[in-house]
C-alpha positions in Angstrom: 7.0 -31.4 -29.6 4.6 -28.4 -30.5 7.3 -26.6 -32.4 8.4 -29.9 -34.3 4.9 -30.1 -35.5 4.7 -26.5 -36.4 8.1 -25.9 -38.0 9.0 -29.0 -39.5 5.4 -30.2 -40.1 6.0 -33.9 -38.1 3.7 -35.5 -36.4 4.4 -35.6 -32.5 3.1 -38.8 -32.0 5.6 -40.5 -34.2 8.6 -38.7 -32.6 7.3 -39.9 -29.1 7.1 -43.4 -30.2 10.4 -43.3 -32.0 12.2 -41.6 -28.7 10.5 -44.2 -26.7 11.8 -47.3 -29.0 15.4 -45.5 -28.9 15.3 -45.4 -25.2 14.3 -48.9 -25.0 16.8 -50.0 -27.2 19.6 -48.1 -25.3 18.4 -49.3 -22.0 18.5 -52.9 -23.1 22.0 -52.6 -24.7 23.5 -50.9 -21.5 21.5 -53.0 -18.9 24.3 -55.4 -18.2 27.0 -52.5 -18.0 24.8 -50.5 -15.9 24.0 -53.6 -13.5 27.5 -54.0 -13.1 28.3 -50.4 -12.2 25.7 -50.3 -9.8 26.8 -53.6 -8.3 30.1 -52.4 -8.2 29.1 -49.1 -6.4 27.2 -51.3 -3.7 30.0 -53.7 -3.3 32.3 -50.7 -2.8 30.2 -49.1 -0.1 29.8 -52.7 1.6 33.2 -54.0 0.9 32.7 -57.4 1.8 36.3 -58.3 0.3 39.4 -56.5 -0.6 42.7 -57.2 -2.5 44.4 -60.5 -1.6 41.3 -61.9 -0.4 40.5 -65.4 -1.3 36.9 -65.5 -2.3 34.3 -67.8 -3.9 32.0 -65.5 -6.1 29.9 -68.0 -8.0 29.8 -71.8 -8.3 33.2 -73.1 -9.7 34.4 -69.6 -9.7 37.2 -68.9 -6.6 40.4 -67.2 -6.6 42.4 -64.4 -5.0 41.4 -61.1 -5.5 43.7 -58.9 -7.4 41.7 -56.1 -8.9 38.2 -54.2 -8.1 36.8 -52.0 -10.6 33.1 -50.5 -10.8 32.4 -53.1 -13.4 34.5 -56.3 -12.5 36.5 -58.1 -9.9 39.6 -59.9 -11.1 40.5 -63.0 -9.5 43.7 -65.7 -9.8 42.6 -69.1 -9.4 44.3 -71.7 -7.3 45.7 -73.2 -10.6 46.9 -69.4 -11.6 44.0 -68.9 -14.0 42.9 -65.1 -14.6 39.0 -64.7 -13.9 37.4 -61.4 -14.8 34.1 -61.6 -13.1 31.2 -58.9 -13.6 30.3 -57.3 -10.4 26.6 -57.9 -11.2 27.1 -61.9 -11.1 28.8 -61.4 -7.8 26.1 -59.3 -6.3 23.4 -61.9 -7.5 24.9 -64.8 -5.7 26.1 -65.7 -2.3 29.9 -64.6 -1.6 32.3 -66.9 0.6 35.0 -64.9 1.7 37.9 -66.9 3.1 40.2 -63.6 3.7 43.9 -63.5 3.4 47.2 -63.6 5.8 46.3 -63.8 9.5 42.7 -64.0 8.8 42.9 -66.4 6.0 42.8 -69.4 8.6 39.6 -71.6 8.2 38.5 -75.2 9.0 38.0 -77.9 6.3 37.1 -81.7 6.2 38.0 -84.6 4.6 35.4 -87.4 4.7 36.5 -90.7 4.9 34.2 -94.1 5.2 34.9 -97.0 7.4 33.3 -100.0 7.7 30.6 -100.3 10.6 32.3 -103.5 12.2 35.3 -100.9 13.3 34.3 -99.7 16.7 33.8 -95.6 16.7 36.2 -95.1 19.3 38.9 -97.2 17.5 38.2 -95.4 13.8 38.3 -91.8 15.7 41.6 -92.7 17.5 43.2 -94.0 13.9 42.0 -90.9 12.2 42.8 -88.5 14.6 46.3 -89.8 15.0 46.6 -89.6 11.0 45.6 -85.9 10.9 47.8 -85.0 13.7 50.8 -86.4 11.9 49.7 -84.8 8.7 50.0 -81.3 10.3 52.4 -82.0 12.8 54.6 -78.9 11.1 51.3 -76.5 11.3 50.8 -74.6 14.2 47.0 -74.2 14.8 46.1 -77.3 12.8 43.7 -78.5 15.5 42.2 -81.4 14.1 39.4 -83.6 15.1 37.0 -86.2 14.0 33.4 -86.6 14.4 30.9 -89.3 13.1 28.5 -87.7 10.8 26.6 -90.5 9.1 25.7 -94.3 9.0 24.8 -95.3 5.2 25.0 -98.5 3.3 27.1 -100.5 5.8 29.4 -97.6 6.5 30.5 -94.8 9.1 31.3 -92.0 7.5 33.7 -89.7 9.5 34.6 -86.0 9.1 38.3 -85.6 9.7 38.5 -81.9 10.5 41.4 -79.9 10.4 42.3 -76.0 10.1 44.3 -74.7 7.0 46.3 -71.3 6.8 44.5 -70.0 3.7 42.2 -71.0 0.7 45.1 -71.3 -1.5 46.8 -74.2 0.1 43.7 -76.1 1.2 43.9 -78.9 -1.4 47.6 -79.5 -0.5 46.5 -80.1 3.1 43.5 -82.0 2.1 45.9 -84.4 0.2 48.0 -84.7 3.2 45.1 -85.8 5.6 43.5 -88.2 3.0 46.6 -89.8 2.5 47.8 -90.1 6.1 44.1 -91.6 6.8 44.5 -94.1 4.3 47.8 -95.3 5.5 46.9 -95.4 9.3 43.9 -97.7 8.0 46.0 -99.9 6.0 48.5 -100.1 8.9 45.8 -101.1 11.2 44.6 -103.8 8.9 41.6 -101.8 7.6 40.5 -99.9 4.4 38.3 -97.6 3.6 35.0 -98.8 3.1 33.0 -99.4 0.0 29.0 -99.5 -0.5 27.3 -102.7 0.7 26.0 -103.3 -2.8 29.7 -103.5 -4.4 30.0 -106.8 -3.5 32.2 -107.9 -6.1 34.8 -105.4 -4.8 34.2 -105.3 -0.9 36.9 -106.8 1.3 36.0 -108.2 4.7 37.7 -106.1 7.7 40.8 -107.6 8.9 40.2 -109.1 12.4 43.2 -111.2 12.6 45.1 -109.8 15.5 48.0 -111.9 14.7 48.5 -110.6 11.1 48.0 -107.1 12.2 50.8 -107.2 15.0 53.1 -108.9 12.4 52.5 -106.3 9.8 53.7 -103.7 12.5 56.5 -105.5 13.4 57.5 -105.9 9.8 57.9 -102.0 9.6 60.2 -102.0 12.6 63.7 -101.0 11.9 65.1 -102.7 14.9 63.6 -106.2 13.8 64.9 -106.0 10.3 67.5 -108.8 10.7 64.8 -111.2 12.0 62.9 -113.7 9.6 59.2 -113.5 9.2 58.6 -116.7 11.3 60.9 -114.8 14.1 58.8 -112.1 14.0 55.4 -113.8 13.8 56.4 -115.5 17.3 57.4 -112.2 18.7 54.2 -110.8 17.4 52.1 -113.7 19.1 53.8 -112.7 22.7 53.3 -109.2 22.9 51.2 -107.5 25.2 48.4 -105.0 24.1 47.3 -102.0 26.3 44.6 -99.6 25.7 45.8 -96.0 27.1 43.6 -93.2 28.1 44.7 -89.7 27.1 47.4 -88.4 29.8 48.6 -91.6 30.9 52.1 -92.6 31.0 53.6 -95.3 29.0 57.2 -94.8 30.6 58.6 -92.6 33.0 62.3 -90.9 32.6 64.5 -92.7 34.9 62.8 -96.1 35.6 64.1 -99.3 35.1 62.7 -101.4 32.0 63.5 -104.4 29.9 61.0 -103.9 27.0 60.2 -101.8 24.1 57.0 -100.4 23.1 55.3 -100.2 19.5 52.6 -97.6 19.1 49.7 -99.1 17.3 47.3 -96.3 17.5 47.0 -92.8 18.8 49.4 -90.2 19.4 52.2 -90.0 22.4 54.1 -87.2 23.7 58.0 -87.3 24.7 59.1 -85.1 27.7 62.4 -84.4 29.2 63.2 -83.4 32.5 64.4 -79.7 32.8 66.8 -78.2 35.3 64.3 -76.6 37.5 62.3 -80.1 37.9 59.5 -79.5 35.4 59.2 -81.4 32.0 59.7 -79.9 28.6 57.7 -81.9 25.6 60.4 -82.2 22.8 58.3 -84.6 20.3 55.3 -86.3 19.4 55.3 -89.8 18.5 52.8 -91.5 15.8 51.7 -95.1 15.0 54.4 -97.2 13.7 56.8 -95.5 16.0 59.1 -97.7 18.8 60.1 -96.5 22.0 62.6 -97.9 24.6 64.9 -100.0 22.4 67.7 -99.3 24.9 65.9 -100.7 28.0 64.9 -103.7 25.9 68.5 -104.7 24.7 70.5 -103.2 27.5 68.3 -102.7 30.4 69.1 -99.2 30.6 67.0 -96.7 32.6 64.3 -95.0 30.4 65.5 -91.8 28.9 62.6 -89.8 28.7 58.7 -89.8 29.9 56.4 -90.8 27.2 52.7 -90.0 27.8 49.4 -90.5 25.8 48.5 -87.5 24.1 45.2 -89.1 22.8 43.7 -92.6 23.6 46.5 -94.8 22.4 47.3 -98.4 21.9 50.7 -99.8 22.4 52.3 -103.2 22.2 54.8 -104.2 24.8 57.9 -106.4 23.3 59.5 -107.9 27.0 63.0 -109.2 27.1 61.7 -112.5 28.2 60.0 -112.6 24.9 63.2 -111.9 22.8 65.5 -114.0 24.8 64.6 -117.2 23.1 64.6 -116.0 19.7 68.4 -114.6 20.1 69.5 -117.9 22.1 67.9 -119.9 18.9 70.1 -117.6 16.6 72.9 -115.6 18.4 74.1 -114.0 15.2 70.9 -111.5 15.3 73.1 -109.7 18.1 75.3 -108.3 15.0 72.6 -107.3 13.2 70.9 -105.5 16.2 74.3 -103.9 17.1 74.4 -102.4 13.5 71.2 -101.0 13.6 71.8 -99.3 17.2 75.2 -97.9 16.0 73.1 -96.5 12.6 70.4 -94.9 14.9 73.2 -93.4 17.2 74.9 -91.7 14.5 71.9 -90.4 13.0 70.7 -89.0 16.3 74.2 -87.6 17.0 73.0 -83.8 16.0 69.8 -84.0 17.6 69.0 -81.6 20.6 70.7 -82.6 24.1 68.8 -84.9 26.3 68.4 -84.5 30.1 70.9 -82.4 32.0 72.5 -85.4 33.4 73.3 -87.1 30.3 77.0 -86.5 29.9 78.4 -89.7 28.9 80.4 -90.3 25.7 78.4 -92.3 23.1 79.1 -96.0 23.3 81.2 -97.7 20.4 80.0 -100.6 18.4 82.1 -102.9 20.6 80.5 -101.4 23.6 77.0 -101.9 22.3 77.8 -105.6 21.2 79.3 -106.6 24.7 76.3 -104.9 26.4 73.8 -107.0 24.3 75.9 -110.3 25.0 76.1 -109.3 28.6 72.2 -108.4 29.0 71.0 -111.8 27.5 73.9 -114.0 29.0 74.8 -115.1 25.2 78.5 -115.5 24.5 
C-alpha cells in the first residue's frame, strides 16, 4: 500500500475499499459453490449414504443414489427421473436413508378408516387377513394392525407391513390397500367416510343373512345353485369364532360338512412320514375347505388350524340334503365342478404318504354323490 502510494501516487484508502468490494463480490458469487463443496466434504467424511441407497433428501426429493461428488448428489426417482441435488441443500435438511439390498427393508403402513360400529377385534381380524394375503409371497412381510385414532365417527387403523426396499413401497401399498378394501366389502362393510358427509355415508351392513349369501355366491361349488337355494343354505350355516391355534379339522377324521372361511387366516398341514406335520398352504377369506367330506363323506385330507383369530361358517350334509332332493339335477353340476378341480390339482404337490389311490373318474364321483345322499 505504501509502495502504491509512493510509486503510482494512488491513495491507499481507495485501493483498500476497492479490494474489500471485490472480495465481497467474489465471496457472494461463490457462496453456494463453496457451501456445496464444504457440505460435500462433510458428507464424505460422515458417509450417511452410499451409491445404490434409497434416500429422501428434502421434501418431495427422494430417489436411489447413483453418484456423489463434492458439489452434488445424483438421484434417480421411483419414476425414473434424474435429480441433481446440491450437497448444501442435503446437509441443511434431515436425511431419511432407506438403504439398499439386504439393508433396504423397512416398515410401511396403510391407513384404513372403519366405522366405529364395527368391533375393533373384528376390524383387526379382517385387515390382518387382507394384509397377510397381499404379502403371502413376500418373506418377512410380517403385517400387523393397530388402532391409531378415533375421530369423526371413524376408527382409523394402521395396517403395517415390511417391504424389501423403498423403490417397491408404492406397489406393496397398493396391494395392501386393495386387499383391505376387498376384505371389507366381502364382509359387507365399506371404508368409512366422515360423519359430516351425510349425503354419501352408507350405514354398515349388519344383515347377517345377506353377508352369508354374499359369501356363498362366491363359492365355485355352489355355482349351479339358484340364489334362493343359496339363501336357504346360508340361513342354516353354523358360524364359529376360532382363537388362534384352534383346529378346524384334523387329518383322517370323519366328517360330513364343509367350512367357508369368512374372516382370518388358516394354515393347512399334512402329516410327514416321521409323524410330524408340514405346513403346506395358507387359506384366506372366501376359501372353502372340506368339499369332499360334505359331498362323499371321505375322511379329512389335511389338518387345518387357525393362524389368526378366525370366523368359519359350517355347511353340513343335513343342510344340503333337502336342497339336493328337491332338485337332483344339481348332482350333475357338482360332479362337473369336482372333476374340473381334480384336473387343476393334478400337478399339485403330493398329499399324505398314504394317499396312493388313483383319482376317481366322473362316473365314480357321481356314483359316490348319489350313494352318500341316497338319491337315485
